[in-house]
C-alpha positions in Angstrom: 0.6 3.9 -11.4 1.9 5.6 -8.9 6.1 5.5 -8.5 6.8 6.3 -12.4 5.2 9.3 -12.7 6.1 10.3 -9.1 9.8 9.3 -10.1 9.4 11.5 -14.0 8.4 14.2 -11.2 11.3 14.2 -8.7 13.8 14.0 -11.7 12.2 16.6 -13.3 10.5 19.5 -11.6 13.0 22.4 -10.9 13.6 22.3 -7.5 12.9 19.3 -5.9 15.5 17.2 -4.0 14.0 13.9 -2.6 16.2 14.6 0.5 14.3 17.6 1.6 11.1 17.5 -0.2 8.4 14.6 0.4 6.8 12.8 -2.7 4.1 14.9 -1.5 5.4 18.1 -2.1 5.1 17.4 -5.6 1.2 18.3 -5.2 2.0 21.8 -4.5 2.8 24.4 -7.5 1.5 24.8 -11.3 2.4 21.1 -12.1 0.7 20.1 -8.9 -2.1 18.1 -10.4 0.1 15.6 -11.9 0.7 14.3 -8.2 -2.7 15.0 -7.3 -4.0 12.9 -10.1 -1.2 10.4 -9.3 -2.8 10.0 -5.8 -6.1 9.6 -7.0 -5.3 7.3 -9.6 -3.6 4.8 -7.2 -6.3 5.3 -4.9 -9.1 4.6 -6.9 -7.2 1.3 -8.2 -6.8 0.3 -4.7 -10.2 0.5 -3.9 -11.1 -1.4 -7.2 -8.4 -3.8 -6.0 -10.3 -4.4 -2.4 -13.5 -4.7 -4.7 -12.4 -7.7 -6.7 -10.4 -9.6 -3.3 -13.7 -8.9 -1.5 -15.5 -11.0 -4.2 -12.6 -13.5 -4.6 -12.2 -14.3 -1.5 -15.1 -15.9 0.3 -13.2 -18.2 2.9 -9.5 -18.2 4.3 -8.0 -16.3 6.5 -8.3 -12.7 5.6 -11.6 -13.2 3.6 -12.9 -10.4 5.9 -10.4 -7.6 6.6 -7.7 -7.6 3.7 -10.4 -6.1 1.1 -11.1 -3.5 4.1 -7.5 -3.0 5.0 -7.0 -1.9 1.1 -9.6 -0.1 0.8 -8.9 1.8 4.0 -5.5 2.0 2.1 -6.9 3.4 -1.0 -9.3 6.2 0.3 -6.1 7.4 2.4 -4.4 7.6 -0.9 -7.8 9.6 -2.8 -8.1 12.0 0.9 -4.0 12.6 0.2 -4.5 13.6 -3.5 -7.7 15.9 -3.1 -5.9 18.2 0.1 -2.6 19.2 -0.9 0.0 20.2 1.8 1.5 23.3 1.7 4.5 24.8 0.1 7.6 25.0 1.6 11.3 24.0 2.0 12.2 26.1 -1.2 9.5 24.3 -3.5 8.0 25.0 -5.7 10.3 27.5 -6.4 9.7 30.9 -4.8 9.2 29.3 -1.7 10.6 30.5 1.0 13.5 27.8 2.4 11.6 27.3 5.5 8.9 25.3 7.1 5.6 26.9 7.6 4.9 28.4 10.7 1.2 26.9 10.7 -0.4 24.6 8.9 -3.0 24.8 6.2 -5.9 23.0 7.1 -5.7 21.3 4.1 -2.2 20.2 4.9 -3.5 19.0 8.0 -6.1 16.5 6.3 -3.6 15.6 4.3 -1.1 14.8 6.5 -3.7 12.7 8.2 -4.7 10.6 5.2 -1.2 10.1 4.4 -0.7 8.6 7.6 -4.1 6.6 7.7 -3.0 5.0 4.2 0.0 3.9 6.3 -2.3 2.3 8.6 -2.9 -1.3 7.0 0.8 -1.8 6.8 1.6 -1.2 10.6 1.7 -4.0 13.2 -0.7 -6.5 11.8 1.2 -6.9 8.7 4.0 -9.2 10.8 1.4 -11.2 12.3 -0.3 -11.6 9.1 2.5 -12.5 7.2 3.7 -15.0 10.5 0.3 -16.7 10.0 0.3 -17.0 6.0 3.9 -17.9 5.0 5.4 -20.2 7.9 9.0 -20.4 7.6 9.3 -24.6 6.5 13.1 -25.6 6.3 14.1 -26.1 2.8 11.2 -24.5 1.7 11.1 -21.5 -1.4 9.7 -18.8 -1.1 7.6 -19.8 -4.3 6.7 -22.9 -2.3 5.5 -20.1 0.7 3.6 -18.1 -1.7 2.0 -21.0 -3.5 0.6 -22.1 0.2 -0.1 -19.1 1.4 -2.5 -18.5 -1.8 -4.1 -22.1 -1.6 -5.0 -21.8 1.8 -6.8 -18.2 1.2 -9.0 -19.8 -1.1 -9.9 -22.4 0.8 -10.4 -25.8 -0.2 -13.8 -25.2 -1.9 -12.1 -23.2 -4.8 -10.2 -24.9 -8.1 -6.9 -25.1 -6.8 -7.5 -23.9 -2.9 -7.1 -26.1 0.6 -3.9 -28.2 0.6 -1.3 -28.2 -1.9 -0.5 -31.1 -3.3 2.9 -31.9 -1.6 4.7 -33.1 -4.7 3.9 -29.5 -6.2 4.2 -27.3 -3.2 7.4 -28.2 -1.1 5.6 -30.5 0.9 2.8 -31.1 3.4 1.3 -27.7 5.3 2.4 -27.1 8.8 -0.6 -26.3 11.2 0.0 -22.9 12.6 1.5 -24.3 15.9 3.7 -26.0 14.1 5.4 -22.7 12.9 8.0 -21.4 15.2 
């Protein structure tokens, strides 16, 4: 929903160069509405996902934090779309080939929103991943994903709780046992 429209625009919009221009630069110019719509729809999709996660994930690790982090990402994407960055560095065609001297207020909001949208994937990501997906000798990544999903669902959910050792690569190690 995000990368397909952005990829098509990167390939077709005259003057756009991914080595010089951020994807957000596609929000500028006559066809900028396409990227604005892409940001907003991606953000709305993330908010819908956050609501779904909050309803489905009633027990287990991350039941409160995960929906909030996904929602923060969604709000950041919507805000990034609604507040376009300034045209600069020769894009769209006809714009001076240099950075703007002074950022506009909407470009500042855009930049802050883009940073805010990335915060949920920041330093917490590694800690959560280590906790949710322990690496066990001889265990495949699919087995780890199954274990993580079952732990997130909790013991009262069908298929939740501790996995069947025969189907998920053995018993789930405790957090203390993970190195």
